mmCIF file of the C-alpha atoms, coordinates in Angstrom:
data_MODEL
# 
_entry.id   MODEL 
# 
loop_
_atom_site.group_PDB 
_atom_site.id 
_atom_site.type_symbol 
_atom_site.label_atom_id 
_atom_site.label_alt_id 
_atom_site.label_comp_id 
_atom_site.label_asym_id 
_atom_site.label_entity_id 
_atom_site.label_seq_id 
_atom_site.pdbx_PDB_ins_code 
_atom_site.Cartn_x 
_atom_site.Cartn_y 
_atom_site.Cartn_z 
_atom_site.occupancy 
_atom_site.B_iso_or_equiv 
_atom_site.pdbx_formal_charge 
_atom_site.auth_seq_id 
_atom_site.auth_comp_id 
_atom_site.auth_asym_id 
_atom_site.auth_atom_id 
_atom_site.pdbx_PDB_model_num 
ATOM 1   C CA . GLN A 1 1   ? 0.000  0.000  0.000   1.00 0.00 ? 1   GLN A CA 1 
ATOM 2   C CA . VAL A 1 2   ? 2.748  2.406  0.938   1.00 0.00 ? 2   VAL A CA 1 
ATOM 3   C CA . GLN A 1 3   ? 4.655  3.609  -2.076  1.00 0.00 ? 3   GLN A CA 1 
ATOM 4   C CA . LEU A 1 4   ? 7.837  5.627  -2.187  1.00 0.00 ? 4   LEU A CA 1 
ATOM 5   C CA . VAL A 1 5   ? 9.123  6.955  -5.482  1.00 0.00 ? 5   VAL A CA 1 
ATOM 6   C CA . GLU A 1 6   ? 12.508 8.596  -5.705  1.00 0.00 ? 6   GLU A CA 1 
ATOM 7   C CA . SER A 1 7   ? 13.529 11.031 -8.389  1.00 0.00 ? 7   SER A CA 1 
ATOM 8   C CA . GLY A 1 8   ? 16.176 13.627 -9.070  1.00 0.00 ? 8   GLY A CA 1 
ATOM 9   C CA . GLY A 1 9   ? 19.197 11.429 -9.501  1.00 0.00 ? 9   GLY A CA 1 
ATOM 10  C CA . GLY A 1 10  ? 21.568 11.681 -12.385 1.00 0.00 ? 10  GLY A CA 1 
ATOM 11  C CA . LEU A 1 11  ? 25.043 12.679 -13.388 1.00 0.00 ? 11  LEU A CA 1 
ATOM 12  C CA . VAL A 1 12  ? 26.677 15.650 -11.720 1.00 0.00 ? 12  VAL A CA 1 
ATOM 13  C CA . GLU A 1 13  ? 30.187 17.023 -11.670 1.00 0.00 ? 13  GLU A CA 1 
ATOM 14  C CA . THR A 1 14  ? 32.359 17.033 -8.598  1.00 0.00 ? 14  THR A CA 1 
ATOM 15  C CA . GLY A 1 15  ? 31.453 20.035 -6.480  1.00 0.00 ? 15  GLY A CA 1 
ATOM 16  C CA . GLY A 1 16  ? 27.966 20.247 -7.887  1.00 0.00 ? 16  GLY A CA 1 
ATOM 17  C CA . SER A 1 17  ? 24.609 19.992 -6.172  1.00 0.00 ? 17  SER A CA 1 
ATOM 18  C CA . LEU A 1 18  ? 21.606 17.768 -6.511  1.00 0.00 ? 18  LEU A CA 1 
ATOM 19  C CA . ARG A 1 19  ? 18.240 17.534 -4.819  1.00 0.00 ? 19  ARG A CA 1 
ATOM 20  C CA . LEU A 1 20  ? 16.576 14.174 -4.559  1.00 0.00 ? 20  LEU A CA 1 
ATOM 21  C CA . SER A 1 21  ? 12.851 13.821 -4.042  1.00 0.00 ? 21  SER A CA 1 
ATOM 22  C CA . CYS A 1 22  ? 10.847 11.016 -2.502  1.00 0.00 ? 22  CYS A CA 1 
ATOM 23  C CA . ALA A 1 23  ? 7.132  11.141 -3.137  1.00 0.00 ? 23  ALA A CA 1 
ATOM 24  C CA . ALA A 1 24  ? 5.156  9.111  -0.613  1.00 0.00 ? 24  ALA A CA 1 
ATOM 25  C CA . SER A 1 25  ? 1.649  7.770  -1.014  1.00 0.00 ? 25  SER A CA 1 
ATOM 26  C CA . GLY A 1 26  ? -0.620 5.352  0.787   1.00 0.00 ? 26  GLY A CA 1 
ATOM 27  C CA . LEU A 1 27  ? 0.338  6.647  4.210   1.00 0.00 ? 27  LEU A CA 1 
ATOM 28  C CA . THR A 1 28  ? -0.305 9.366  6.712   1.00 0.00 ? 28  THR A CA 1 
ATOM 29  C CA . PHE A 1 29  ? 2.850  11.259 5.967   1.00 0.00 ? 29  PHE A CA 1 
ATOM 30  C CA . SER A 1 30  ? 3.249  13.006 9.297   1.00 0.00 ? 30  SER A CA 1 
ATOM 31  C CA . ASP A 1 31  ? 3.119  9.663  11.136  1.00 0.00 ? 31  ASP A CA 1 
ATOM 32  C CA . TYR A 1 32  ? 6.194  8.311  9.379   1.00 0.00 ? 32  TYR A CA 1 
ATOM 33  C CA . GLY A 1 33  ? 9.823  8.743  9.998   1.00 0.00 ? 33  GLY A CA 1 
ATOM 34  C CA . MET A 1 34  ? 11.675 9.153  6.732   1.00 0.00 ? 34  MET A CA 1 
ATOM 35  C CA . ALA A 1 35  ? 15.241 8.534  5.735   1.00 0.00 ? 35  ALA A CA 1 
ATOM 36  C CA . TRP A 1 36  ? 17.672 8.471  2.881   1.00 0.00 ? 36  TRP A CA 1 
ATOM 37  C CA . PHE A 1 37  ? 20.111 5.612  2.500   1.00 0.00 ? 37  PHE A CA 1 
ATOM 38  C CA . ARG A 1 38  ? 22.697 4.992  -0.138  1.00 0.00 ? 38  ARG A CA 1 
ATOM 39  C CA . GLN A 1 39  ? 24.589 1.993  -1.344  1.00 0.00 ? 39  GLN A CA 1 
ATOM 40  C CA . ALA A 1 40  ? 27.663 2.263  -3.475  1.00 0.00 ? 40  ALA A CA 1 
ATOM 41  C CA . SER A 1 41  ? 28.903 -0.629 -5.523  1.00 0.00 ? 41  SER A CA 1 
ATOM 42  C CA . GLY A 1 42  ? 30.687 -3.107 -3.304  1.00 0.00 ? 42  GLY A CA 1 
ATOM 43  C CA . LYS A 1 43  ? 29.844 -1.229 -0.122  1.00 0.00 ? 43  LYS A CA 1 
ATOM 44  C CA . ALA A 1 44  ? 27.314 -1.606 2.648   1.00 0.00 ? 44  ALA A CA 1 
ATOM 45  C CA . ARG A 1 45  ? 24.156 0.406  2.742   1.00 0.00 ? 45  ARG A CA 1 
ATOM 46  C CA . GLU A 1 46  ? 24.495 3.494  4.880   1.00 0.00 ? 46  GLU A CA 1 
ATOM 47  C CA . CYS A 1 47  ? 22.181 6.149  6.162   1.00 0.00 ? 47  CYS A CA 1 
ATOM 48  C CA . VAL A 1 48  ? 22.677 9.588  4.712   1.00 0.00 ? 48  VAL A CA 1 
ATOM 49  C CA . ALA A 1 49  ? 19.994 11.502 6.564   1.00 0.00 ? 49  ALA A CA 1 
ATOM 50  C CA . ALA A 1 50  ? 16.800 10.893 8.485   1.00 0.00 ? 50  ALA A CA 1 
ATOM 51  C CA . VAL A 1 51  ? 13.921 12.785 10.027  1.00 0.00 ? 51  VAL A CA 1 
ATOM 52  C CA . SER A 1 52  ? 11.607 11.635 12.792  1.00 0.00 ? 52  SER A CA 1 
ATOM 53  C CA . TRP A 1 53  ? 7.855  11.267 12.425  1.00 0.00 ? 53  TRP A CA 1 
ATOM 54  C CA . GLY A 1 54  ? 6.054  14.516 12.945  1.00 0.00 ? 54  GLY A CA 1 
ATOM 55  C CA . GLY A 1 55  ? 9.025  16.416 11.580  1.00 0.00 ? 55  GLY A CA 1 
ATOM 56  C CA . GLY A 1 56  ? 10.969 16.235 14.819  1.00 0.00 ? 56  GLY A CA 1 
ATOM 57  C CA . PRO A 1 57  ? 14.608 15.306 15.289  1.00 0.00 ? 57  PRO A CA 1 
ATOM 58  C CA . THR A 1 58  ? 16.821 14.837 12.271  1.00 0.00 ? 58  THR A CA 1 
ATOM 59  C CA . TYR A 1 59  ? 20.055 13.112 11.487  1.00 0.00 ? 59  TYR A CA 1 
ATOM 60  C CA . SER A 1 60  ? 22.638 13.851 8.856   1.00 0.00 ? 60  SER A CA 1 
ATOM 61  C CA . GLY A 1 61  ? 25.806 11.921 8.245   1.00 0.00 ? 61  GLY A CA 1 
ATOM 62  C CA . ASP A 1 62  ? 27.340 15.080 6.839   1.00 0.00 ? 62  ASP A CA 1 
ATOM 63  C CA . SER A 1 63  ? 25.355 18.097 7.918   1.00 0.00 ? 63  SER A CA 1 
ATOM 64  C CA . VAL A 1 64  ? 27.588 20.406 5.922   1.00 0.00 ? 64  VAL A CA 1 
ATOM 65  C CA . ARG A 1 65  ? 26.770 18.784 2.602   1.00 0.00 ? 65  ARG A CA 1 
ATOM 66  C CA . PHE A 1 66  ? 23.516 16.877 3.119   1.00 0.00 ? 66  PHE A CA 1 
ATOM 67  C CA . ALA A 1 67  ? 20.200 18.123 4.414   1.00 0.00 ? 67  ALA A CA 1 
ATOM 68  C CA . ILE A 1 68  ? 16.883 16.341 4.705   1.00 0.00 ? 68  ILE A CA 1 
ATOM 69  C CA . SER A 1 69  ? 13.577 18.140 4.636   1.00 0.00 ? 69  SER A CA 1 
ATOM 70  C CA . ARG A 1 70  ? 9.931  17.299 4.154   1.00 0.00 ? 70  ARG A CA 1 
ATOM 71  C CA . ASP A 1 71  ? 7.021  19.026 2.510   1.00 0.00 ? 71  ASP A CA 1 
ATOM 72  C CA . LYS A 1 72  ? 3.880  17.909 4.297   1.00 0.00 ? 72  LYS A CA 1 
ATOM 73  C CA . ALA A 1 73  ? 1.601  19.412 1.689   1.00 0.00 ? 73  ALA A CA 1 
ATOM 74  C CA . LYS A 1 74  ? 3.223  17.338 -1.043  1.00 0.00 ? 74  LYS A CA 1 
ATOM 75  C CA . ASN A 1 75  ? 3.947  14.199 1.005   1.00 0.00 ? 75  ASN A CA 1 
ATOM 76  C CA . THR A 1 76  ? 7.496  14.512 -0.199  1.00 0.00 ? 76  THR A CA 1 
ATOM 77  C CA . VAL A 1 77  ? 10.851 14.262 1.492   1.00 0.00 ? 77  VAL A CA 1 
ATOM 78  C CA . TYR A 1 78  ? 13.944 15.802 -0.036  1.00 0.00 ? 78  TYR A CA 1 
ATOM 79  C CA . LEU A 1 79  ? 17.648 15.297 0.198   1.00 0.00 ? 79  LEU A CA 1 
ATOM 80  C CA . GLN A 1 80  ? 19.681 18.341 -0.686  1.00 0.00 ? 80  GLN A CA 1 
ATOM 81  C CA . MET A 1 81  ? 23.211 17.384 -1.602  1.00 0.00 ? 81  MET A CA 1 
ATOM 82  C CA . ASP A 1 82  ? 25.942 19.949 -2.065  1.00 0.00 ? 82  ASP A CA 1 
ATOM 83  C CA . SER A 1 83  ? 29.653 19.850 -2.796  1.00 0.00 ? 83  SER A CA 1 
ATOM 84  C CA . LEU A 1 84  ? 29.311 16.402 -4.231  1.00 0.00 ? 84  LEU A CA 1 
ATOM 85  C CA . LYS A 1 85  ? 32.278 14.104 -4.448  1.00 0.00 ? 85  LYS A CA 1 
ATOM 86  C CA . PHE A 1 86  ? 33.013 11.069 -6.530  1.00 0.00 ? 86  PHE A CA 1 
ATOM 87  C CA . GLU A 1 87  ? 32.643 9.014  -3.359  1.00 0.00 ? 87  GLU A CA 1 
ATOM 88  C CA . ASP A 1 88  ? 28.996 10.058 -3.172  1.00 0.00 ? 88  ASP A CA 1 
ATOM 89  C CA . THR A 1 89  ? 28.262 7.965  -6.230  1.00 0.00 ? 89  THR A CA 1 
ATOM 90  C CA . ALA A 1 90  ? 25.654 5.410  -5.210  1.00 0.00 ? 90  ALA A CA 1 
ATOM 91  C CA . VAL A 1 91  ? 22.076 4.332  -5.507  1.00 0.00 ? 91  VAL A CA 1 
ATOM 92  C CA . TYR A 1 92  ? 20.064 6.463  -3.122  1.00 0.00 ? 92  TYR A CA 1 
ATOM 93  C CA . TYR A 1 93  ? 17.002 4.982  -1.465  1.00 0.00 ? 93  TYR A CA 1 
ATOM 94  C CA . CYS A 1 94  ? 14.115 6.551  0.353   1.00 0.00 ? 94  CYS A CA 1 
ATOM 95  C CA . ALA A 1 95  ? 12.772 4.689  3.383   1.00 0.00 ? 95  ALA A CA 1 
ATOM 96  C CA . ALA A 1 96  ? 9.832  5.102  5.739   1.00 0.00 ? 96  ALA A CA 1 
ATOM 97  C CA . GLN A 1 97  ? 8.687  3.706  9.074   1.00 0.00 ? 97  GLN A CA 1 
ATOM 98  C CA . ARG A 1 98  ? 5.495  4.464  10.916  1.00 0.00 ? 98  ARG A CA 1 
ATOM 99  C CA . PHE A 1 99  ? 6.228  6.443  14.079  1.00 0.00 ? 99  PHE A CA 1 
ATOM 100 C CA . GLY A 1 100 ? 9.895  5.999  13.404  1.00 0.00 ? 100 GLY A CA 1 
ATOM 101 C CA . GLY A 1 101 ? 12.561 8.206  14.844  1.00 0.00 ? 101 GLY A CA 1 
ATOM 102 C CA . ALA A 1 102 ? 15.521 9.480  12.906  1.00 0.00 ? 102 ALA A CA 1 
ATOM 103 C CA . SER A 1 103 ? 17.040 6.032  12.841  1.00 0.00 ? 103 SER A CA 1 
ATOM 104 C CA . THR A 1 104 ? 20.186 5.263  10.883  1.00 0.00 ? 104 THR A CA 1 
ATOM 105 C CA . ASN A 1 105 ? 19.508 1.529  10.988  1.00 0.00 ? 105 ASN A CA 1 
ATOM 106 C CA . GLN A 1 106 ? 18.128 0.200  7.725   1.00 0.00 ? 106 GLN A CA 1 
ATOM 107 C CA . TYR A 1 107 ? 16.332 -2.588 9.565   1.00 0.00 ? 107 TYR A CA 1 
ATOM 108 C CA . ASP A 1 108 ? 14.166 -0.065 11.364  1.00 0.00 ? 108 ASP A CA 1 
ATOM 109 C CA . TYR A 1 109 ? 12.492 0.799  8.081   1.00 0.00 ? 109 TYR A CA 1 
ATOM 110 C CA . LEU A 1 110 ? 9.714  -1.255 6.573   1.00 0.00 ? 110 LEU A CA 1 
ATOM 111 C CA . HIS A 1 111 ? 9.031  0.669  3.397   1.00 0.00 ? 111 HIS A CA 1 
ATOM 112 C CA . TRP A 1 112 ? 11.507 1.398  0.650   1.00 0.00 ? 112 TRP A CA 1 
ATOM 113 C CA . GLY A 1 113 ? 11.607 3.084  -2.693  1.00 0.00 ? 113 GLY A CA 1 
ATOM 114 C CA . GLN A 1 114 ? 13.201 1.647  -5.789  1.00 0.00 ? 114 GLN A CA 1 
ATOM 115 C CA . GLY A 1 115 ? 16.251 3.870  -5.605  1.00 0.00 ? 115 GLY A CA 1 
ATOM 116 C CA . THR A 1 116 ? 17.702 6.529  -7.835  1.00 0.00 ? 116 THR A CA 1 
ATOM 117 C CA . GLN A 1 117 ? 21.213 6.541  -9.201  1.00 0.00 ? 117 GLN A CA 1 
ATOM 118 C CA . VAL A 1 118 ? 23.528 9.411  -8.388  1.00 0.00 ? 118 VAL A CA 1 
ATOM 119 C CA . THR A 1 119 ? 26.777 9.509  -10.286 1.00 0.00 ? 119 THR A CA 1 
ATOM 120 C CA . VAL A 1 120 ? 29.407 12.127 -9.549  1.00 0.00 ? 120 VAL A CA 1 
ATOM 121 C CA . SER A 1 121 ? 32.032 12.506 -12.218 1.00 0.00 ? 121 SER A CA 1 
ATOM 122 C CA . SER A 1 122 ? 35.641 12.462 -11.151 1.00 0.00 ? 122 SER A CA 1 
# 
């Protein structure tokens, strides 16, 4: 029932910026904690940023370059990425959990999007 659809990925040069979007449906948006994870080739999945249900506490693995936000009117969560590096190249996934906090643990999230590829040129 819950559906998460990521968009906004693509190819960007080192030092550039990108904003990913995750459109959520089939849920009461404010009741869900949301997060962005990424998985680079050959590496483990890691949390990039997360926000608690109700728009409370947030987490960012790199608060200087990555920022998570949510638009309640659009049921959409965003990941603003700045000063991108080649090492940021990965598939980025949106995740959701009802009444979830800003967890960095992938196993705390029940719902996942299909992912969007971000490639940063070296």
